[in-house]
N, C-alpha and C positions, 0 to 999 in steps of 0.2 A: 784663349779662353777654356777654362780646364773644361775634359770629358766631367762624366759622373763616376766612372770609374779613377779616375784622378781625385774625383772629391773623397770619395768612398777611400780609396789608400790613407791617403791625407790624414783623414779621421780614425783610423785606425792604428796610423802612426803616432797620432798626436794622443791615442787613447794609451799606449803601448808604453807611450817618453812618462805617464802618471804625472804625479801631483808634484810640485816644487816645495820644499822645505828648509826652512833655515833653523840649522843645529846649533845648540849652545851648551852648556853646562850649568849643573846648580851642585857644586859642591864636586864630586866625582860620577856623578849620573849625568848621562844625554838626554837631552828631550830636542823637541823639535815645533817649530813654528808654521804653520801653512804661509809659504811665499803668497799668496794673495791676499793676506790679512795685511802685509807689508807695506807702509807707505816712503820709508826711506832709511836707512841704517845709518846713523852719523858719530863719530865719536863723544865722548862722554861729555856734557855739559854745563856748564855753571848752573844752578838751579837756584830758585828763590824759596826757600823754606813754607812751607803751612804751617803756623802755630796749631797744635794740639791735635793734628793728622795724626794717626798710627806711624810708630818708624819708621815701616817700609816705604810710606810716601817720602820719595826723595824731595818733592817741591813742583814747582812749575818754570816754564821758559816759555819765550816768544819764541813763536815759529808761523811765520808767514802769515803775518798778522793775525794767529789767532793765540791764543795762552792754553799752553800745552799741560797737562797734569803729568808725572811722572813716576811710576814705581820701579822700587826695587825687588825685585821677583826674589832672588835668591834672599833677602830680607823676609820677605813673606813667607816664600816656602821653608827656609831652614832657621829662620830667626838671626841669621847672621849678614852683614850687607858686603854686597858684591866686593871682591878685590878687585882694585884698580889697576889694569895692568893693558898693554897694548892690546889686546884683542876686545877689551870690557869694552862696550857700545852701546848706546843708548839707538834702540829701537820703535819707530813711531809706527802706531799699528791703529788700523781701523778698526774703533773700540765701538759696539750697536749701532753699524751703519755708516753714521753721519759725526761723528764724534774722534777725534784724535787721541791716544795715549802712549807714553813716552813708558818705554822698559828698558830697565837697566839689567842687561845680561852680558855674563862671563865665556870668553871663549868663542865668538860670535867670528867665525872665521872657517866656516864650511857648509855648503848645500849638499841636499839629497833631492834625486828625484827617484821618486818612488809610486808603486801602486797602494793608494788609501785605503784598499782592503786587505793590507798585509799587518796592517794593525788592527790588533785582536783584544776583545775586552780582557780587565788581570780580574774580572772579580769582587773588588770592593767599592761601596760607593760610600765615600768621605765628604758628607755635608759640609766639612772645613775648607775643601780643596777642590771642590766642582768642576777648575781648571785643566785638572788632571783628567787627561783623557786616555784612549787605547794604548797599548803597545807594541812595539814591533822587536821582532829578536834579526838580532844581522852578527857577521861576523868581531864586531866591535863589543857584541853585548846589548842590552836591551837599549831600547828607544821611546819613550814616551811622547805623546803630542800633548802640547798644551793648548788648550781653548781660550783664546782671545777675550770670548764673548762672557766668558765664566770669571775673570780674573777678580772682579768688585763684587763684592757684598752691597745691598742695599744701601746698606750705612757711609761706607764710604764713597756708594757711586755718587750719593746726594751732594756727599762734602766735597770731591774734584769734580763735579759739575755743577753746582749749584746754578752757576751764570745761566746755563745749559736749560736747565731745567725751568729755569725764571723765565725763560723766553720762550720756551713751549706754552707756558701758562698762560702767558698774556696775549699770547697768539689764538689762545682757545683751544690747544692740543691738548689732550691728557700726559 
C-alpha cells in the first residue's frame, strides 16, 4: 500500500507532467486539441454527404452503432478542404460531453505534454471563430488551442445533431 508521502509525490509528478495535446496543422499553422477530448484517431473514412449542409460538413459515418457527423476543420477555418495525405486523419472527439463528432485534420502525427498555463490569451475576440483558444509559444513557433465544444454554431449543431435533439425533447429534457 502506498504511503501518504508516495501519494503526494505521485500527485506532484502527475501535475508536473502536464496535459496531453494532439497536434495538427491548418495550412502552415499549428494547433492543439486536448487529448482528454479525443475518443479515437482513425484513418480518413468514406462519408455519406449531408445535402444542404455547409461546405465544411464532410458528411456522416457509422461508428460503433451510432451515426457520427464529420466536419473538415481546414474547410471551416480556411475555406479550403484538408489535403488528403497519409497524415490526414479523422479524429473522433467528445462534443458537449455526450455526443461524438468527427474532425478531419491534417498532419496528425505528434503529441505534446505541457502545462495548460503556458497557453496565453491572444487578445482577439472573434465571434465567428470562438473555437480558437489561447496560444503557446515554443521553439517551433506559435501553437493555438482549439476548443472542441465551440466548433459548431447553433444552426450547425441543430443540423448535425437533429436526431439527438429530438430524442432529448421526447424524453422531456430541454
